[in-house]
N, C-alpha and C positions, 0 to 999 in steps of 0.2 A: 684866355681863353680857355676854358678847362680841357683838359682833354680825355675823351671820350674812346676808350676801347674798345675794340669788337672783331669777331673773326671776317675775314675776308679770303679773297682768290688776290694772289700778288699778279696773277698772268689779266687777269679782268681789269685792274689797273692800269698794269703797262700799255694794253691796246686802247683804253680808255684815254691815256696821253698819248700816244701816239695817234688818235683820233681827233683831239682837241688842238695838236700840234700841227696838224697839215695844212693851213695858211701860212704858218711861219716857216714849215719846211719848204714849201712852193718857192715861198718870197725870195729865201735865200738860197733854194736849189741844192737843199743837202738830205743827204741819204740817211734813213737813220734804223741802226739795227742794234736788236737785242742780244747778249750772250748771256745766259744764264747757267750758272753753275748746278749739276744733278743734285749738289749737295742740298740746296734750297727746297724747303717744302713748298707747295702748292698754297696750302690754306697755313695762316699765318691770324697771331692775334696782336694788334695793336691800332692805333688813330689813323685809319683807311684815310681820312679828309685830309690830315696835316701830309701823310706821307704824299699824297697825291700830288698837294700843293708845291712841296717841297721839291721835286721830282720834275716837277712843269715849270718850275722856276729856274731848277739849275739846266736845265736842256735849253731854255726860252736862252738864258744867260753864254751858254756855251754854243748855239745856234749863230746869235749878232755877234759873239766876239771871237770865233774863230775861223782862220783864214781855210781849213777844212772844207769840203763838200761833202765827205762820210763821216760820220759820227758813230763809235758804237758804246753805248751805255753798256759796262760790263755791273752783272749780279756775282757778288765775291759773300764766301760762306766759312765759315768752320767743316772739316771735312766731317763730323759727326754732330749733329744739330738736335742738340737736346736740349727739351723745356725753354731756354733764353739762350737766343745767341745774338749779335747782331750781323746783320747783311750791309756791306759795303758796295754801294752805288758809285763808279768810277768812268771818269773817259779820260784815255790818255791821250798823251801830245796834241793836248790842244791847241798849242799855242799860244797859252793865255798867261800872265805874266803873272807871277806870286802876290803881287799887290793888288791889281785890280781885282786876282779871284777874293782874297782873303778881307778886302773891301767889299766885294758883294757879296759875302757869307753875313758881314757885322753886319751893314745898309736894309740887306733887304729879308735877309731870314733869321737873323738871330732870335727873335721871340720864340718862331714857333720851331727852331731847333731847339732851342731849351725846353720848348713844353714835349719835343720826342727823347729827350736826352742824346741827342744828335753828337755826333762829333766831325764839323767838316775838315780837310785838310786839302794841301799841295806838296807834291812830288816836285824838288825841280830838278830830279835825273832826265824825266819826260813829262814836264809841263801836266801831270795827272793831277786832275780832280776830280775829288771822292767826298760823300758824306756816308759815315758807318750810322744805322738805327736799328738799335736791339728791338726785335720782337719775340714772342712766346711763339713755342708751338704748338698746334691744334692736337693733331693727331701723328705719330711716325708712321702711319701707313700712308700717308701722302706724300712720302718721298717721292722722288722724281726718278722712279725704275719703270724701264721701259724695254717689256721683253716681248717680242714678237712671237704668238699664242700658235702658232704651226712652222713647221720645217720648209713648207711651200713657200712662205714669205722670205726666206733667206737666200742668200747666194746672187743676188739682184745688179745689175749693172746700170749705173745713172748718166747723162749727159744733160751737163746744166750750162745755161747760156743765158747771162743777165747782162744788162747795161753794166752795174756796179759792183767793182770788184769784193768789196764788202759783203754784200747780199751772197754773191756766188759765193765767196769763201765760206760763210755763214752755214749757206745750208749745204754744199761739201761737209763741214765739219758735222752738222746733224745726220747726214744720210749715213756717213760713216761709225756714225756712234754705233749702228746696226750691222756693221763690217761690212758694207755695200762698196764697190768698186764704183769710186765716181771720177770722169773725166770734165773738166769744166774749160769753158770757152771752144772756140772754133777753132783755133790750132789743135787743141788736145783734140778735135774732134778728126781733122785732118790726117792730124800722127796716125790713127786710126786708121788710114783708110777711106775717111769721107761715107763710112757703112753704118746707115742708121740702123741696119738690121742686128747687129752685134747686142744693142744696149735692149734693159727693158722698161727702162722708164725717159723720157725726154720731158725734161723742164725747160720752157722759154718763156722771158720775160713778154707779155703782150703785146709791148711796143717794138718787137721786133719781129713780131708776126708776119708773114709776107704769103702772098700768093703761091709763090714757089715754095714753102717750107709746108702749107696748108695739102699742095701736091705732093711733095715728096712723102709728107707723112702716112697721107694716104693709100701711099701705093705702097709702100712697108708693111702699113698694117693688113694688107690682101692678103698677105702669105708669112705674118710674123708676129708675136704678139707683143705689140709696143704698147705702151701708154703716154700719151699724150697727156701733158701737164703746162697749164698754161698759168705763170705768175701774175699776181694783178696787183694792185692800192686796195687798200679797202674801201676808201673813198670813192673810187672808181671802177670798183666792181661790178663786172657785165657777162652775164652767163649767152654766151652764144649760141644760137641753137644748129650748131655745129658735133655731128656725131662722132669724128673721127677724135675730139678733144674728150678724154677719159674723166677729168677733174679739172677741178679750178683750186692753187693755192694762192693764200690771200695773206697778204702784209699785214701786220708785222708776223713774221713767221718765225715759230719757236718749237721746240722739242716735240712739244704735243701734236704742233700741225702735221709734221714730218712722218709720227707716230702716227696718226686718223688718218692721215693720206693713205699710208701702205697698207693700211687694213681696209681700206675702201677699195684700194685697187684691185687689191688680192683677196679678198676674203672669198669670191666665188670662185675662182683658180684654185683653191687649193682639193676643193671640192669637184671638179670638170675637169680642171685646166682651162676654162673658157669663160670670158667676162658675161654675164646675165644682167648684171646691175646695169641702170637706163647711164647715157654719158652724160655730163656737161653737167653735174651737181657740184656748187662751189664746196671746199671744205676751210669752212667758216668757224662751225661749230667744233668746241674743242672737249666736250663732255661727254659724249656718245661711249667713246670706250675706255678713253684714257683712265674717270672713276675708277673703274670696277679693277682695272689691272693694278692700280694702286692697293685695293683691299687686296688683290691677290697678288700681291708682287711675291710673296715667297714662294707660293705654289708656281707662279710662272717660272723664276727661276729653277726650280726643281727638274721642271719639267724640260727647260735646256740642258740641263744636266744629264736625264736621261738620253736626250735628241744625241750629246756629244759620246755619251758612252755608246749609243746603238750604232755611231758612224765608225767608231775604232774596229780595226782590227780584231779577227775573233780572238786572235791570242794575245792580245793586250787589255781584252775585258773582263773585267772581276766575275768571278761565275757565282762568287757567296754574293746571296741574297744580300743586301744594303740597307740597313733599314733606317737610315740618314735620307738615303736619295728615295726611298719607297716610302716616304714617310706620312701618306697621305692616309693611313689607317682609320678605320669605320671609331675607334674608340675616340681617337681624339676630339672629334664631335660631338661624343655621346658622353665625354667627361667634363665634369660640372668645374665650375670655377672654385666654388668652395660646397663641398658636400659636409653640411656641418654634422649630421648622424655619423657617417665616417671617423671625421674628426674627434668627436665624443667620445665615440667607442675606443680609440686608438689613445687618447689622451688620459681616458680612466684607468686603462690597464697600465700606462706608465705611472699613474699616482699625480697627474698632473691637471688643474682647472684647466677646463679650452678656454673660458676666456682670458687666462694668463698663457696660455700655448698661443696663442692670436696675438695678443700685446707684444709677447717676446718675439715673434715673426716679424712686427712692424719692426719693431726698435732693432733685430739685428738685419734687415735685409730693405730697409729705409735708402733710397737714390742708391741701392747696389747695382742698377742698370747703367748705370752710369759707371760702377766700378769695373761691370764685367763688360761694357764697351770699352774701358782703358785696357783694360788686361786682354782682352778680345785682338784689340788693335795692334800689341806688342807681341803676341803669339805667347804670351808665356805659360807653358803648356801644365807644371806644376800647380802655379795659381787657379787656372783654368778648371784643372781636374777637382784642385780641394773645394773651390766655389760648386760647381757641380753637384760633387757628392755632398758637401751639407744642404745646398739649396734645395737635393731631392729630398733629403733625411726630413728634412723641417718640415717641407710641404706636403710632404706624405701624412706627415704625424695630425696634421691640423685637414687633412680631407682636401687640401690645394691639388685635385687631381690634374688640373692641365698644368698647372707651372710643374709638378714633379713629374711627367710624362715629357715636358721642354728638358728638364736639367738630364734625365734619362738619354735622351737625345744628344743633348751639347757631351754627354760623358762618352757615347758611342762615335763621337767623332774621332776620336783617336784611336778605336780600336779600327776604325774603316778610314783613315786616312783623309779625313776628311773636312781640316782645316779653313779651306776655302771657302766654305759655307760659314765660318762664322760671324762675317758681317750681317747678314740675314736674319742670324737668330738672336745678335743682340738688338734688333729694331723688333723681334716678334718677344724676345722677353720684355722688353719696355712695356708695348701694350698689356699684355699679362698680366704683370705686375702691378700696372693702374688697376687692370679690373678688378683684380683679386685684392688691393685695397681698399679698394669702393667695397665690396663687399664685406670686408671685415670690420670694416667703419659703422654700415649698417646692422651687422646683425650685436657689436659693442653698444651701437645705441640703443638698441630696442630690448637689450638683456640687462640695461647697465643697472 
């Protein structure tokens, strides 16, 4: 069968698989949780049908052969995901032997693994079964950066109570991503003095909901702003007509689900500290808020930096205006990717043919985003400075205004000691370089 590659949403694939495996999960009494590294982009290019088939078959095999009743499918990838990388789908501590695992790969998955250029593996140390599959990246802007848009959504306390330990641990990890304080289980609740009023969010699995808990939640909500969230299985999700339920969290829960949940719970609070939204709406759609956050990940990061600066004691704050933190100037948006007229004027003064200058820029900076990523990761100061100076000079010469401004900001990081911002700018440079190369190629083809 021919491999058909297209762009797809890896989250939707995982949700589809989760739903398709509902009967076998119920039959084997297995709880399935996804653990996805933040380095993995949301949108990928690959053979989605083959990927779905491989992961479904892998999980069915593990469900039917593991003695465990709780299974975590981990998705792992390199720290910096550029152009094409492999994602490893792995399950640890399966209790399955090497012989059985490798026999399964050969007998059941060999043709489709070859079609995907995928590599199966087995780790004897912890009986880990894994498959690594190469994918291409569609857009670096679709990295999993989650930055809450308002300071009023920060600093929350959460109580989590679920039947499954791996579900509770997974939710705890995802809430802690936002630096929330999280207590898990009834024992932790007792250690806090059995005081529900100290929490901002109470997440409870639906099968554990009793009349006594309902009465307690309603009593606390009369005097305190407690958000009560019910955790449900997607296949058995039911919206109860009960006003004290603030929202529903539907399995499989992923980081986008928690991000969207927080937005939904507190978006009205950032205005007047009072809930105005209708209660009882399920948190299922993972597109509404997160896509915009992906596209504006840099702006969100800068907003968080400004908040941290404002929260510092006055004597610790930087009183000199900081062009890196305050970089949302209007000129950035008005600057052109490629200002041809400006470039022609500058190259003419330098005695250079404009087309030759464009070709030289492509030759010099082809895949320079990978180079910049590598030197930024190692914080090689002198190399970054030289790169930024050279980039600004040559970008300015051809009229690449946006890249030139970006190079200037990278240089200013050293002046204002903002090297922690480098990871953000490696991503932005990748996107701007891609846009610039597209414009240069259009010009060269037109005037060839």
